[in-house]
N, C-alpha and C positions, 0 to 999 in steps of 0.2 A: 582484412584482419578476421581472424576467426574468434567467435563469442560464443563461450559456453553457457548453459543454464543447468545447474545441478538442482533437480527438484521440480516436478511438473505437476504439483497439487494445485489448488484454487489459484494462490497468488502467482505461482510459478508459471502457470498456463496463461493467466491475463497477461503477465509481463511478456511473454512470447507472441502473443497475438498483438498486444500493443506494439512492440519492437518492430514487427513485421508490416503492420498496418500503417504505422508512421513514416516506415521507410528509415527509421534510425538505424535499422540492420536488415540486411538482405537475407532471405531465408536461407540462402545457399551458403551463407557465412556462419549460420547457426550450428551449434553442436549440442545436442540436449541429453540428459539422462535422468532416470530416475530408479528408485530402489526397486520399484515394481516396473519392470521394462513395458509391459502392455499399455501403461499410461503415456509414456514417451510415445510409443508407437502410434497411438491414437492422434497425437498432436502431429505426427509425421504424415498421416493421412490427409490432414488439413492442410498442412504446408508441405508438399511432397518434397521440396527441395533441401529441407532440414535434415540434417544427419543425427542420427541416435547412436550414442556411445554405449557400450554395454557396461562400462565401469568408471569410476570417477577418475583413475589414473590416466586413462585415455583422454578424458576432459581436459585435466590439467596439461598433458603434453600436446595436445593439439591446439589450444587457445591462448591468446594474449589477455583477454579480458573475460573474467568469470562471475557470473551472477550466481550466489548461493542461496537458494530458496528453500531450505529445509527448516525443520522446527529447531528453536534454540539449542535444546539439549543435544541435538544432533550435529551441530555443526563442529564442535571441538573434534569429536572423534573422525568427522569426516576429514577435516584438514589435517590432523594429526598423522592420519593413516597414509598420506600422499605429501607429507611435509618436504620430504627430500626432492619431491619433482618440482617444486615450484621455482620460479626463476624470477630475479630481481626486475626485470624489465615487464613483467605482467602486473595486472591489476586485479584484486579481488574486492567484489561489492557483495556485502551482506544485505538481505532486505528484512531481516527480523530485528526489532528495536532492543531487546535485552543484550544482545551482543555489541559491544562497543568497538570503535575503530582501534582503541588501544589494546583490547585482546586480541583482536585479529593481527596486529602488527607483533604482538608477543610470540607468535607461532609462524608467521610467513615473513619472507625476506622481500617481498614486493609492495607496491603501492596498495593501499586499503581504503576503503570508503563504505558507509552506510547510506543505503538509498531505501526509503519506505514509500512504496507505491500505494495506489487507492484502485478500487473496482472501476472509478470513473475515467482511469487512464484507458480503459478498454475501448472508449469513444474519444480518446485523444483529448480528454478534458481533465477538470480537476487539478490537484497539486500532487508534486512529487516532494518528498522531504529527503534532504540529505546532508550527510557531515563527513568531511574529509579527514583522513587520517594524519597525523603530525607530519609523517614521512611520506605522504603522498606527493608524487611528482608533479610538477606544473603542468607537464604535458598532458597527463591523465585528467587533471583538473578541468582543463580546456575542452578535452575529448568528451569527457562525461556530462559537462554542461551543455554541449553541442547536442548530444543524444537525449539528454534528459528534456531540453526545450522542445524536442519533437513529440515527446510522450504525452505532454500535458499543457495546461493553460499557463502554469507558473510552477518553476521549480524554486524550492525555498530551502535555504541553508539554516539548519538549527542548531542551537547549543545543546549539548548534551544534558542539561538540566530541565530542558523542556521536552525531551523526546517523547515520554509518555503521552503528555496532554496533547502535544501537537498530533501525534498518530491517533488518538482517540477522535481528534475533529477531523482528521484528513482520512485515515484509513478505516477506522472503525465507525466513523460517523454515518456512512451511507447505510448501514446496517442498524444502526440506532434510530436514524429518521425512518427508515422503512418500518421498522417495529412500530413507531410511534404512529405513521400513517396507517397501518393495519389496524391499530385500534381505533383511530379515527373512522374508518370505513366501518369497523363493527358497530360504532356508536351510531352512525348514519343508517344501519341495517335494522336498528331497534324502532325506526320510524315507518318502517314498512318497505324501505327502498330495497330493491334487488341487490344483492352482493355485486354481480357482475356490472350494473350500472354505477354503483358507488365507487367500485374500483376503477372503472374507467375515467370518471369524473375527478377523482383524486390524482390520478396519473396525468391527467391533462392539466390540472392546477400547478402540480409540481413542475411540470416541463415549462409552463408559462411563467411561474415564478423563477425558475433558473434563468429564463430568457431576460427577464426584468433586471436580474444582477448582473447578467452577461454584458447587457447593455448600460449597465450603470445608471439607470433610471432612479433607483432609490437606495438608501442604505436600509438596513433592517429596521430601525427606529422610524425612519421616515415612512417605510411601507406599512407599518403598524398603525402609525397616526393617519394615513391616507384612508386606510379602510375602516379603521375603528371610529365610527362617527360617536360623539358622546351622546348617551343615553339610547343608542341604537343597538341591534341585535349583535353585531360584533363585540360591542362592549360588554354586553351580559355573558357572551361566551369567554372573553378574555378574563373576565373577574372570576370565572369557574376555573380556568387554567391556573390563575394566579393562586387560588386557594388550594386546588389539588396537587400541582407540582411540588410546591413547598421546597423542600432541599433535596429533592429527587436527582437533580444532576450533580449535586454535590456529592451524594452517595454514589453515583455512578462513577465519578472520577477517583473516590476513594478506593471502589471495588477493582478498578482497572490498575491503580497504582499499586494495590496490595498484590495482586497477581504479578505485576512487573517486578515488584521487588522480590517475589518469590524466584521468578525466572532469572533475575539478575544474580541472586545468590547461588543459584545452581551453576550458570555458567561461570561465575567467579570462582568457584571451587574447581571447576574443570580447568580453567585457562590458568589459575593461580593468581590472578590479579583481579581487582574489583572493576 
């Protein structure tokens, strides 16, 4: 089966690497394209068996399964331009959250789904979020579940209503936690510790923390309780975090949902349905 990837930016390239590394797809079965051809060619240098298509129309004609990895406002023009080339037996997968499966189905004659990957999938870990379209054929549901299970630790089907919040936790979450960790490291530097040492220790801590959760040693609450001895140093630090974070994460979700609503409004105008 030939599988296409349209868009080889950050998430597109991560998806390609994960598909090949997990053996969910053979490199020789992959056909990729990008608006800037040089980006696709760079990936081909890494995976020589991959085929690079010069245009989207060629990708649609050559592949049965297509991953659309372009920006939300670019999806409708891309699909509309090649609409007559799509076939009922194909499956199209969008990896962007503002575009719903209903919108995809409004312009395409084939099975549709949305799959939201994470940078953690690069090491075949973390979660993949997915939503099947109402008209998605059962054979594609089975096929995609099989492939997604190879990409991550857990593939989770989500409802349209929680798409943004789930994406914030799974897909944006690594960036949010990385930002907070950098601030944590900067705080350590104020004590006289060298930045390189602080970063090394923080990275080691995060890797160990992940392993604890991987092995299901503790829940989040249990881990905090185990480390935070009453009256101890950790307790003092937790008190500062409680005082300083306040409604920070509430505001974070409000900001991402506002942007999400703006993107959805734009795509709704393009597709003609909300």
